[in-house]
BAVO-385600 format. One line per 10 residues: number of its first residue (from 1); their letters; for each residue x negated, y negated, z negated of N, C-alpha, C. Coordinates in Angstrom, 3 decimals, padded with zeros to 6 digits. Layout:
REM BAVO-385600
NUM> A> X Y Z X Y Z X Y Z  ... .
***
This chain:
REM BAVO-385600
1> XXXXXXXXXX> 003.862 -018.905 003.624 003.826 -017.450 003.656 005.234 -016.936 003.356  005.588 -015.867 003.971 006.891 -015.243 003.821 007.050 -014.684 002.406  008.081 -015.145 001.689 008.307 -014.709 000.299 008.570 -013.209 000.213  009.271 -012.651 001.183 009.546 -011.207 001.179 008.243 -010.412 001.294  007.315 -010.898 002.119 006.025 -010.216 002.263 005.221 -010.316 000.969  005.261 -011.459 000.327 004.563 -011.645 -000.937 005.135 -010.708 -002.006  006.454 -010.600 -002.064 007.107 -009.698 -003.016 006.726 -008.254 -002.733  006.725 -007.871 -001.466 006.340 -006.505 -001.087 004.899 -006.219 -001.497  004.014 -007.171 -001.279 002.610 -007.016 -001.645 002.485 -006.821 -003.152  003.163 -007.669 -003.924 003.121 -007.583 -005.388 003.644 -006.246 -005.883 .
11> XXXXXXXXXX> 004.809 -005.841 -005.407 005.426 -004.593 -005.860 004.574 -003.379 -005.500  004.009 -003.375 -004.314 003.136 -002.262 -003.911 001.878 -002.211 -004.759  001.305 -003.355 -005.051 000.111 -003.404 -005.883 000.404 -002.805 -007.260  001.478 -003.244 -007.866 001.828 -002.776 -009.211 002.113 -001.278 -009.214  002.863 -000.799 -008.239 003.234 000.619 -008.245 002.076 001.531 -007.834  001.300 001.149 -006.835 000.211 002.015 -006.368 -000.967 002.080 -007.339  -001.180 001.006 -008.075 -002.318 000.990 -008.988 -001.900 001.304 -010.422  -000.654 001.699 -010.611 -000.155 002.089 -011.934 -000.515 001.075 -013.014  -000.231 -000.179 -012.738 -000.517 -001.228 -013.711 000.541 -001.168 -014.808  000.084 -001.119 -016.044 000.994 -000.996 -017.173 001.741 -002.299 -017.425 .
21> XXXXXXXXXX> 002.984 -002.162 -017.896 003.837 -003.333 -018.116 003.199 -004.331 -019.083  002.485 -003.846 -020.094 001.846 -004.748 -021.048 000.828 -005.656 -020.359  000.150 -005.124 -019.377 -000.858 -005.903 -018.651 -000.219 -006.994 -017.799  001.066 -006.852 -017.506 001.743 -007.804 -016.629 002.275 -009.029 -017.370  002.148 -009.046 -018.698 002.583 -010.218 -019.462 001.772 -011.423 -018.997  002.434 -012.447 -018.530 001.752 -013.638 -018.036 001.197 -013.495 -016.636  001.449 -012.367 -015.989 000.958 -012.109 -014.634 001.644 -013.025 -013.634  000.859 -013.665 -012.791 001.396 -014.453 -011.681 000.727 -013.951 -010.402  001.179 -014.463 -009.291 000.580 -014.047 -008.023 -000.836 -014.584 -007.844  -001.270 -015.477 -008.727 -002.631 -016.001 -008.687 -003.542 -015.358 -009.733 .
31> XXXXXXXXXX> -002.993 -014.483 -010.574 -003.805 -013.812 -011.593 -004.882 -012.969 -010.919  -006.095 -013.082 -011.402 -007.207 -012.270 -010.888 -006.928 -010.829 -011.290  -007.017 -009.923 -010.332 -006.658 -008.533 -010.637 -007.840 -007.705 -011.119  -009.066 -008.100 -010.786 -010.235 -007.315 -011.183 -010.939 -007.951 -012.372  -011.519 -007.113 -013.209 -012.281 -007.585 -014.353 -013.562 -008.235 -013.841  -013.682 -009.531 -014.067 -014.842 -010.267 -013.573 -015.969 -010.331 -014.599  -015.660 -009.973 -015.847 -016.682 -009.974 -016.884 -017.059 -011.352 -017.388  -016.346 -012.383 -016.945 -016.697 -013.746 -017.362 -015.678 -014.358 -018.320  -014.775 -013.535 -018.839 -013.801 -014.015 -019.813 -012.543 -014.613 -019.222  -012.487 -014.767 -017.904 -011.260 -015.298 -017.304 -010.155 -014.253 -017.414 .
41> XXXXXXXXXX> -008.909 -014.687 -017.624 -007.795 -013.741 -017.690 -007.696 -012.936 -016.395  -007.479 -011.641 -016.539 -007.361 -010.772 -015.364 -006.625 -009.506 -015.764  -006.305 -008.677 -014.779 -005.609 -007.417 -015.054 -006.567 -006.290 -015.421  -007.860 -006.505 -015.310 -008.843 -005.527 -015.750 -009.050 -004.348 -014.819  -008.679 -004.494 -013.560 -008.890 -003.399 -012.619 -010.388 -003.265 -012.328  -010.803 -002.060 -011.924 -012.221 -001.792 -011.693 -012.480 -001.366 -010.247  -013.693 -000.887 -009.979 -014.082 -000.527 -008.608 -013.264 000.641 -008.056  -012.853 001.550 -008.913 -011.996 002.660 -008.444 -010.631 002.118 -008.012  -010.137 001.130 -008.746 -008.883 000.495 -008.367 -009.029 -000.258 -007.044  -010.210 -000.834 -006.805 -010.458 -001.516 -005.532 -010.368 -000.525 -004.380 .
51> XXXXXXXXXX> -010.915 000.657 -004.583 -010.828 001.705 -003.565 -009.373 002.102 -003.332  -008.611 002.227 -004.414 -007.187 002.552 -004.277 -006.433 001.440 -003.552  -006.806 000.186 -003.805 -006.178 -000.949 -003.139 -006.428 -000.892 -001.632  -007.665 -000.633 -001.244 -008.012 -000.538 000.177 -007.257 000.628 000.827  -007.151 001.750 000.121 -006.408 002.911 000.621 -004.930 002.561 000.770  -004.370 001.857 -000.218 -002.971 001.435 -000.151 -002.723 000.566 001.083  -003.611 -000.385 001.329 -003.451 -001.269 002.486 -003.492 -000.459 003.778  -004.395 000.505 003.855 -004.466 001.333 005.057 -003.182 002.156 005.230  -002.709 002.761 004.153 -001.516 003.604 004.234 -000.262 002.798 004.574  -000.133 001.607 004.005 001.068 000.804 004.224 001.050 000.020 005.534 .
61> XXXXXXXXXX> -000.131 -000.469 005.908 -000.209 -001.391 007.037 -001.075 -000.893 008.188  -001.759 000.233 007.993 -002.606 000.769 009.046 -003.842 -000.068 009.309  -004.245 -000.857 008.320 -005.411 -001.721 008.477 -006.521 -001.259 007.546  -007.704 -001.069 008.094 -008.855 -000.627 007.321 -009.673 -001.864 006.921  -009.645 -002.192 005.646 -010.354 -003.367 005.144 -011.861 -003.091 005.158  -012.640 -003.915 005.852 -014.097 -003.733 005.841 -014.644 -003.945 004.427  -015.677 -003.215 004.078 -016.261 -003.293 002.728 -016.610 -004.727 002.337  -017.100 -005.503 003.280 -017.509 -006.875 002.954 -016.324 -007.790 002.661  -015.101 -007.354 002.977 -013.912 -008.172 002.731 -013.195 -007.831 001.430  -013.585 -006.768 000.766 -012.885 -006.347 -000.456 -012.897 -007.453 -001.500 .
71> XXXXXXXXXX> -013.975 -008.210 -001.585 -014.063 -009.287 -002.581 -013.033 -010.394 -002.335  -012.463 -010.443 -001.163 -011.437 -011.436 -000.842 -010.071 -011.061 -001.417  -009.942 -009.833 -001.900 -008.658 -009.307 -002.368 -008.578 -009.418 -003.890  -008.611 -010.635 -004.414 -008.732 -010.835 -005.858 -007.431 -011.167 -006.580  -006.339 -011.415 -005.849 -005.041 -011.699 -006.462 -003.958 -011.316 -005.451  -002.711 -011.309 -005.906 -001.612 -011.000 -004.987 -001.581 -012.016 -003.855  -001.698 -013.302 -004.186 -001.690 -014.332 -003.140 -002.859 -014.159 -002.181  -004.027 -013.829 -002.708 -005.201 -013.644 -001.852 -005.033 -012.430 -000.945  -004.455 -011.360 -001.464 -004.225 -010.156 -000.653 -003.243 -010.461 000.471  -002.126 -011.104 000.129 -001.118 -011.429 001.136 -001.689 -012.380 002.187 .
81> XXXXXXXXXX> -002.463 -013.381 001.757 -003.074 -014.321 002.712 -004.064 -013.599 003.621  -004.865 -012.717 003.043 -005.834 -011.951 003.834 -005.110 -011.115 004.891  -004.068 -010.422 004.475 -003.320 -009.589 005.423 -002.697 -010.457 006.516  -002.173 -011.622 006.154 -001.616 -012.549 007.148 -002.685 -012.972 008.154  -003.893 -013.222 007.664 -004.997 -013.604 008.552 -005.334 -012.499 009.541  -005.051 -011.268 009.137 -005.312 -010.110 010.008 -004.129 -009.830 010.941  -003.097 -010.685 010.858 -001.924 -010.512 011.730 -000.855 -009.618 011.130  -000.988 -009.275 009.856 -000.002 -008.416 009.180 000.935 -009.346 008.401  002.190 -009.360 008.798 003.141 -010.281 008.163 004.374 -009.598 007.599  004.473 -008.296 007.758 005.644 -007.564 007.240 005.213 -006.280 006.601 .
***
C-alpha cells in the first residue's frame, strides 16, 4: 500500500474526527478506532463518529460507503485497504 495514502488517511481521520492528542498515545495504524466494549485497546469512537467517518470518505474521495461495509472500517490500515479495494489510491 502507498505510504503517502496511508499517511493521508491517518491525518484525515485524526483531524475530521477531532481525536484528542491524549487518545493517540500508543496509537498505531492497526489500533481499533471504535469502542468494541470487549476491553481491547481502542480510540473509543462511537456510532456518531462512524457516520462522520463515512461522510469524510464521501467528501474526500467521492465514495459512498454502503452501510453493510462500515464495520470493515475499524483501523487506519483497514480504512486505507478498503478504499484501495474500491479503486481509491490517492
